[in-house]
C-alpha angles and dihedrals in degrees: 000000000000115000127174117236093229120099098001090154088070090084087080091065092108133047116258134037118307119205118269110249121203118231124229116248092239129030119222114257120251110259122255128190095190132019113286144130121274120182114231089211120078092210129203129340102238093122094221093079102058099179135275115320122212137187105262139145121268111290136189124196112206114199122191139146093258130034117235090249140112113218127194133170117216107238093215104041096026087223120144120237123193135188136168119269100235091196094056115115089215091061095042095052089070087081088073092061128078115266090249093059116111112215122202120191123209119189147095130291120242090234134060116252121199115249091241090058100042099091093049093046092047093053092047094050090048094050098042105030107017086240124141111200124212105212103204116195109255096247092050091045091052096048093040101047107020091031117039099013100043102027100038116015098036096052092042093050087051092052098257115136123194092237091154133012092259091054102063138306122299121236112288118197092206091057089050090052089053089050091053091046093050092048089050091052091050089051091052090055092051090049090056092065109019124113096200096197094059113014126092116217120206116191120195133214143335096304090076107036096132095042090094090063093058092047095045090049091056098037113027093191099041114144101235134172129181129197123194112209095186130066118277110223128231117271091255089063099035095050090066090070109101092214094045096125094049092054094045091050090047091056091045090060085073122089094220129022118195130205132180096230140021090243092062091046091047091053091050092049090048090053090050089051098046099040105029102024093238123150125203132215132202114219123178092337096313121111113215136181117207106224116175094320095318121104110222108200125213120217123198108197128141114219120243139212130260104255095194093053093050093045092048090055090047089059097051116117089228089058091051091051093049091048091054090047091052090045091056095041095053100031110158093012132104113237123216115191130204124179117184144149114251103254137115095256098058094075096224094149091048089052091053092049089052091050089050089052089050092055092044095051097040111044089173089072094061108120092008104077131052130187114211110195115192111197117203116213114277115257092215135025104220129142091262092057092051091050092048090050092049092050092048093054095043092050093047090049091050093051093048092049092049101042107017130091136174108309094015126080111173096199124039115185114196105196103172136082104294119203119236093246091053093052089047091053092051091048091050094051101040117102091202136024121202126197108182104171117156089213130359143151115238104320109198097199093103091051092050091048092053093051092047092049088054086062124184138260090255092054091046089053092049092050095046138249095299090068092046092057098043119095119249112257138171138167128205131197107189135176115247087225098069126090098240094054097090092053095052102071093165095056124099103247118209142181101240091211092060100081096183093049092050091049091051091047090055090050091049091049097052095040098046118119118265092239093057092045088053093051092049092047093050091050092050094044092053090054097043095046094049096041098051129147092275091055090049094050094043093049093048094049092047090055091045090055090050092047094052101038094100096052094108095042091070139057112244133195134164129242134175134056130261116337090350089073117130138163125243114212119192141156114294090240093049112108143149114279110246117220091214092052096050095041090053091053091043093055096051096050128078105193116052136174117197126186121188129183116220115214113054092007111061095002118041119239089232094059114115090201107069096193119088118256121250088254092057090046089053091051094050092045092051092048096047094044091068105100090216091063134081104192125186134182105213112194144153090230123107122271095240097061094039092047091051097045095046098039094114089065103081097183099039117116120219129203106189129191092018091307102314086120121038131185122178095202141341095276096050126085125253114263118207135191116249103241139156108245098179089113089074088076088060097042099046098065092043093052089047090057092052091046092054090048096046116062111218096024126117143182124239114202117208127179092252103021148033121223127195112205123200102168092116094046124092109287097236098038093041092051091046092050091047090056091048092048091048091053092044094051094044089056098048094041096047092115098033127097092247138099128214117216131182116214137165103319092336143094111203131189117197138157119286114263095028110122137131087245091062090048091056091045092051094048094046091047090050091052091050091050090051090055093252105111106179121248092192126041123182124180124177127181141140112213144053095276089059091057087071088057093050092049093047094051093049090049095049097048091050091051130088096256095086119069091216133009113262125217107268126210109180106173134179125202111241132021101280139119109291145154086238119098095217139042139198121202101233146330091289089060090048094052091045089055092046089050089055091052093045091051090052092049128109120257096036116240114281115259091017095188093052090044091055094047092048093053095043086057092044094055 
């Protein structure tokens, strides 16, 4: 077993004992395309030093469970022979890359190789095929692939829950540990060859969903894409998985995540929202999730077929011969083709029942229509597969006994390995293709059928002039639950569970006029031929380049333990605000302006008591009592509650409702903006409708604004309703002097021109006009509304209104992307900083001894 030395401690990512894996005596060298220097040591784990970079040609590393290779051992010489699997998607996607691109494959072989031979085989595969094999120990391979992947992830992702022992296997922690261990071993293999500064890594499918975590832990700026080839279930199904968060966080350590359909992507985004509290945004056609300063992009792109491969098989002499044989065998009959794996999700038995219904309802079709069902070998051998196989044969036998006669067999089941040319011949001769899966990923059978029905000049010539002159036609009956269904607009879409509807769809397909069949075929062929596998690979890699282009424009560091690891990416100038640094500046300046947000800044969001504690009041009073200071609380809360809570602070200024109301100190009157609030009569009834329709939501009425809260509503429904309300209000208020804003669990409508940024601008301008231009400006806040304040302060101080630039301390609460230059971790950090400033103030806080004791207890 070959294991990289880097990151060996990752094996403790799960609870329980993982098997001990022997290391190979010698690790494989990292690959080089041109001479250069590669360090044999993988160095430290600081994430900013990603290893030695070298000048090399563009390189892609493709990681999947299985390598695109056929392997065979000669029974006489015992020598291994290898060759590429020309039908493998992983091999075909190379056509989407430039000819100069070097492609490295990392994955397992489909055969077992003795430990004594592994090093020799690995070196040979690397030299001859650019393939790096991961030799998983047999017990791990069994528990990883046949256990966790096939018995737990595969059924769950196809909407099958283990409600009872006969309905699938329950979650097994040991199988999960094997899954983690296997993903770690795959990561080690990638680390042996990757040049993290230059290479792009593309990980494929559900077998390796936590692999991105291992790679991101080692290389914070790795350029990493992931594509899921199976369905992704709805959140109601996915949330039953005990390791749901670990897998979601693993995927989110990618830069780009690809899905075949919008439905699969939507389910993933819903899971991220419900389980991790993440919202997504769509900008200029790109869907992005903000995840600790990184934008994880979502790509919706169905895979295509390899046109050249299909056309080359079409032109084989063996294909021509098989086509003629089929032509003779089914002369005068209409052929319907189905090609499926033998598993419970492909809906083979439902397809046969629909065909039986077709024969029952349309006696005129007896002897004129044949269903050929090609069954690919099963990928697993569980009880469910055996039952599906038994049901398929019994149903086919029943139909043939009821409707067949000598010389006519309505259903032909071909349950043996079928050569590519034979499948191609059946595709080419079938008038209709049916794919009736109850749940599937992409399923390329309809695409292959369309290409084969297009035929080729060589085939036309082999079949005679009649074929050359006939128009190309094809008909598809496809389940609405497969990934290719949305892209085939000319197909007849069916619910596979509705037997009668599927039977009627088959009848429609085989009785449709030739001209309509031709139009539908031409439409499908244009799509399939232009959206082939090369287009898919090229489009995905282009988006991966776009998603990872800002990696080196940001500072990155890792946080979190085990499989909860993630990387924070922030501006290079963004750093934690040091108390010593700001206190030093505070002491040497004489005119200071200080702006503090309320909720989430000096009072935590989680606090049940909304009013500030006596300790916080004492701090604010001490800070605002210094004659050198102008201190303001700038909040979205109403003036009544803020005025009452902060009444002990005589010199503290308050800007309530985002600045609609302003008071310079306790003894001054409230100033308010002159604004037309007639729009409240429009907004109130609309918000009431959404409140009645959304359980857990509420309306907050302010003097200048109306706020719809949905924090207590269901995460998905509340978010969906908030988006609808936002659109609704923006439409009806298009000509009103009001703005609609969406915040954290709120939709707020307020007068135009009322922002925290304008409050800061107004106060600073007033100080300048009074001949007191500030030398020190500090602004601290935690949410989106405070970003306006940060931006406004930075704009004002860089303008001509101030005689000299003050020292600016714009600070957000929490490590997240912000226009502020500094951050503090939480409200405790904020109050600790404010305490430092209050202590440095003149005059000193009243009752200094009591003040010190109170805050020692507080912190």
